[in-house]
Each structure stands twice: as structure tokens, then as C-alpha cells.
C-alpha positions, 0 to 999 in steps of 0.5 A: 391483470392476472398475477402471472403477468404482474412483472410484465405490467411493471416492466419499465420499472424492472428494466430501469432497476436491472440496468442501474444494478448492472452498472453498479455491480458490473455484472449482467442481469436478467429478470423472468416472470413465472411463465419464464418470459424475459422481462428485462435483461442487460448486456448479452440479454438486452436484445432478447427481452420479451422472449419466451425462455420456457425451452431453456430456463431449467434452473429458473423453473426449479427456483420458481417451483421450490422458492429457493435460491440457486447458484450454478458455479459451472453452467453447462456442466451441472445437473440442471443443464443436462436438458438445456439445448445450449448445454454445449454452447453456454456463454455463462461462467456463473449464475445466481438465481434469486426468486421474486416472491409476493404473497407467499408465492414466487412470481419471477426470478432475477438472475445475476450472470457472469459471462467472463472469468473476470466477472466470475472472480469478482462475484466469488471475491465477495459472494455475500455482497452479491447475494445481499444485493440480489435479495434486496432487488428481489424484495424491491420488485416484489414491492413494486408489484404490490403498488398501485400508482406510478408515484409509489413506484418511483418513491420505492425505487429511490428508497431501495436504490439508496439501500443498495448503493449504501452497501457499495464501497465506491462512491455513487452519486445520482444526478437529477436534471439541472445538475442537482444531486438526487442522491449520494451514498455513504461511501461518496460522502466518506470519499469526499469527506463532505455532506452531500444533501439532496438538491446540491448543485454539482458539476462533473468534467473530464480532465482528459486523463485515464489511469488504472482502468478509470477516467479522471474527473473534476467534481465541483460541489458548491465552492469545493473541487475534488479530483476523482477516478471513476465512470459517469454513465447516462441514464436513458430512461426517466431523464426528467428526474434522473440523468446520470450516475457517477461511480467513483473513488477519490484520487487519494483512495486510488493512490492509497491502494496503488501505494499498498502494492508498490511501497518500499518502506523498510520493515517495522523496527528499521527506523531505529538506527542501531549503534551507540558510537559517537558518529552514530549518536551525532547522526541521530542528533542531526536527524532529530534536528532536520526532521521537522523541516521541509528542506531538501536533504542530501544523504551521502555515504558509501554503498551499504551504509544504510542511506534508506534507513536514514531517510525513513528515520527522518520521515518517521521523526517528521510531521509527515510520518502519517503520510506516505514514504515513497522510495525509488532507486534511480540507478536500478530502473532503466533510463527510458522508464525512469521518467514514467516511474517518477511522473506517471503517464496516462492511457496511450502516452507511449508505445509499450506502456500499460494501456491503462496508464500509471501514477508516478512516484511523485504523485503517490508521495503527495503530502508525504516524503519521496526518497530518491536513492542513487540520485547520481545515476539520474540522466541529465535530461531528467535532472532538468525536470527534477530541478523544475519540480523542486522550483515549481512544486508541480508535475505533469504526467507523460502524455497529459497537459494537466498540471498537478500541484504537489506537496512533497518533501524530497530526500536524496542519496548517493554514494558518488562524489557529486562535486567531481561529477559536476566538474565532468559535466555529469551532474547539474550544479544548480540541481546539486545546490537545490538538493544539498540544502541539508547535507547528511554524511553517513560514516562507513562501518570501519570508522564506527566499529563500536556499532558492530557488536550491537548490529551483530546481535540485532541481525543475529536475533532477527535471522534466528527468529526468521529461521526458527532457531534459538540463539544463545550467545556469540563467542568472544573469538567470533566477535573479535573477528567481526569487529576487526574485519574492514567491512568494505561493503558496510552494514549490508555486508555485515548483515549478509555475513551474520545471516550466513552465520545463523544458517551455519549455527549448530543446535547449541545456538552459539555463533562461534568461529566455525560459523564465520564466512571463510574470508572473515575467519581466515583473515589476519586476526589470530596470527602471531606477530611481534608483541601480540598474543593469540586468542585462547581456545575458549575465546578469552583474549589475553591483555586488555579486555575488548570494548564489546565484551559486555555486549555478548549475549547470555542465555537469559533475557533480562528486563531492560530496567535491570540492565539499566541498573547494572550499567549504572552500577558499573559506571559508578564502580569505574568512575567513583560514587563521588560527585565528579565520578557521577558526572563522568558516569553520566557522560559515559552513559549518555544521560544528564547528571540530573537524569542519573540522580533521578534514576538512582533515587528511583 
């Protein structure tokens, strides 16, 4: 047969490969020979196979003539399209044309066509991968044209298909007859964390749930069973050897991607609780003790005390720190939506829902930690469902019959008095006892004022960095105002006030009384009363030196080791260098006597 009709001779091969490639890439494909006769086509081209394209294939003519690949980013508007009869009615959004070469000449063209904005954006999002894919396919077809027998054709098809799908991030499994696996790409083995040799028996069944544009399947390989998200396609041709192709992601991989979009983990560094007051140190010690447990924790405290910071500190100190931390504010989500946020829902679960379904926070937190903030705002009917989850460790998505086992540690928090709510029939007593296995109480900021200077310096440094300002010091007068203010909004109010001060700070980098919010600056501090003295204009106070004075920053940044030595020397000067003095110094420094001797010896 003449060289001009080589592609027509192997049309079945070209069609099968174009169809598989189209399904893998989710883009339309067509192949023409050197006479511009359409050999294969998918999607909008499927009904136009075996048609003459010589009256419209101007881009393909150019590719055949030059042997160079062409990319048309705006079909219908570029130079190649001016003579095309479909110029003003072109349905294409993007077209990549790759020559098929054999023996140094072009014998055809393979085109990758995006017919929608979504497909165009997909191609532009990873253009290099699609170009590599087309190049491999063009090489494959060229190789088929050079082969003489059906056996060689099928062998090369499988080898080239393996090369192509190995570059795809999603898992791909091709099934042969009798449910055996003909081939699986590297991504499939990585998704499932398992080796999948050819000939392995497998079974795929739908769970009935559809989430995130994908169907959920149970994939059973040998004795192991996996939950995966994806699509299973039937292969119409050559069913004696290949029956179906499965393109998928593990459910956990889908969860990871969704978690990256929706997670509310506090910023890096927020896991360290700032403050050295006795109450804060006691709370830190309690966190250390309970972190390794799996018991439920109920964190209570006024609004703004940092309950989520405590929850995230428990997570980071636990054995689950490498798994997910999912937080949800039960008081910030409208009551009708809270159940779906917690437990998720499947496609078509209820009117107004995302038509593709959605995973719930409990499912995202599987193997990790879920933090239920403002638990006192949860409606009673949901309290019943939460109690069942605590007892059975299973959830059911809204609109689904599938029971999903979960392994989640639950941390809850509230600023309300749940015992009073129980008496008023606003909170279930049985749920309260399930949640309050380990109670943690956060003291309000006004009861741990020793923490204020450290918090002020921490927030001032953070916002100075964010705003591109240089912070040099906080005056004693300003710090005195901050330390005596009652802070009814707790740490959140303090942080907002310091952010305001940094915004008001002059170029000298000094936070002084001029930068204070009016309601703090104009408070009772500084007004003369019996037995009291005003602060002097330079910020120094008469009488006893305030406890925070040593924490006001200086212009230089000193190494931590130097600061540690200075504090040790100060403690020894205060308590004495004798044995009893060293014991008192060690207690004041928060270290053991043995540690103090070791540091003195170092």
C-alpha cells in the first residue's frame, strides 16, 4: 500500500489509542493522514471520521509541509485561519498540532483540541505535559506504521501506553478480561501504597456516593480494600484483552487537596504559648500531660483567651501532629449548614447544595484532630448526632447510606457555662460528660498580667515585620498603661491594640503613650490619688520598679545564650551565690538546681 495511506491501513490502532489518550487527558483528539483525510476523532470529531479535510485543514497543511509543531491559541483569529470556511463559526478554543513522521517525512498530523474554556485552561496549566504526551503519541503511531504484524502492533501499543500514563499524576489501571489487571502506572501504585503486578485479580464497585466531580469506588485487590475517587470507563474495542480503564485518586489524596484549600491551622509559631506567669506555666504543663492521650478535651475560657491556640498546641505535642488539624467554629456557621459542614454530603443530597457533593470536617480530620470551637452554640439535634459519633466513631454523609469509620481525636471549646445551659435544657448532659473527660481552663488575661509584656513584645515584633517597620523599644509609661488595663477582650483585644500602636508608631520605632488607643491612654493610670505618684515625663516611675521593666526591648538584639547568662547572674545577685541562694535562683528561673549548676559550669 502506498505511503500516503499508511495511517488508513492501521486506522483501528489509531482510533483506539486516540480514544484512550482522550479519556486520560480529558481533551478532544483527531488524527489526519498526509492527504488531510481524518483517520480518527473523539468527542465533536467522532461523527466525522473518514471525511476529507482538505478544504479546511490549513494548519495541518502547514505542519505537513514544514514538519514543525504548531500551537493555535486563538482559533478563528490567527493568520492560518483567514481562508478557513469555518473562521467565523469555529468551535475550538485551542489547538496543538504535532506532525507524525516516518523515515524523515510527515505522514500525518495529530491534533489536541480544547473545545471549551475549561479544556483550554487545563492545557495552558500544564502545557509541557500535553506537548510531551502528543510527542509520545506521534512517535507511537509512526512506529505502528512501520510494523508489519498485528502482534507487534498490540505489543507496541501497550508499551507506549505505559510510557504515557506513567507521566500522569492520577492513578490509571487498565483491566483485562476476567477482572485481571493488564497494567497500572506508577501513580496508581503510589496512591495505593502497593505493588500491582500484571495479572493481579481486582474488583471495582461503586459505593453510590459522588463527591468533588468524581465517583467513589471500592477497589479490592487481593485481600486489601481501598476507597478511591475517580471514573471507570468501558473500552469498546479489543475486549478480548482490555475491558476497562480506571482513572482515580485515593480518597486520602482528595482529602489532602481539599484540606489544603479549607484548613484553618494558625500561622507558624502560634503553637508556642507566650507567657511565663504561673497560670500559663501550669496550663502548658497540663497540655504536655494530656497531649499523648486520645481522650476528648473541653477547653473553657472567656472569648479572646486563645482557645484555638491551646487546641493546636495539644495537636502539635501529640502523636497525631503529622496528621491533619481541622477547626470549625460551631457558632459562626448558620444552623442549617452546620450539619453538612461537619459530616459532608453527596451529590443531590438536598436543594441548594453543591451539585458535586462535599467532604465534611470529620472525614477530613480522619487520623488527626478536629477542634469544635464554640460547642455551646451547637443546636440540640446536632448534639445528638455528635454524641453518636463520639460513641460509635462512625459518620454518614448527608444523602448517603454509607457508614464511614473514623479515627479522630475531638477537642472542644466554649466561652459559655455549659452546666447552666444543661439546667436550662440548652445543652445535653450526656454530651457534656463525653466532652469534659479532660477539662482545661484558660484564665483571663487580667488574672495573668505577668504575661502582658511578653505578649506586647511578641505582637509588636510580628506587626512591625508585617508592616515593614523597625521596632526599637516600648516606653515604660506605655507598658504601664498596657499592664494595668483590664483587657475584657483578653489576648485578642491586646493584639488588636498593639497592631494599632504599630500603625501609629513614628519612624523612631518607639511605642510610647502617643501610640496607645485613646481608651487605654485616657484611663485611670497616671491620675494622682492619695499615696500615689505620677509617672515622670521620661517614662520612669517613682517607687517600686515594675516587674516588667527588664522585658522592655533595647535597640540591639542579643544572642539567647547571652540573655540566659544575664538572667542567671541577675538571679544570683538577688538571692546570693551560696547554696540556698542558688536553690531560690533555680526556682525563680524555672529550672532545676542540677540544670543551674550545669549552666554555671558551661
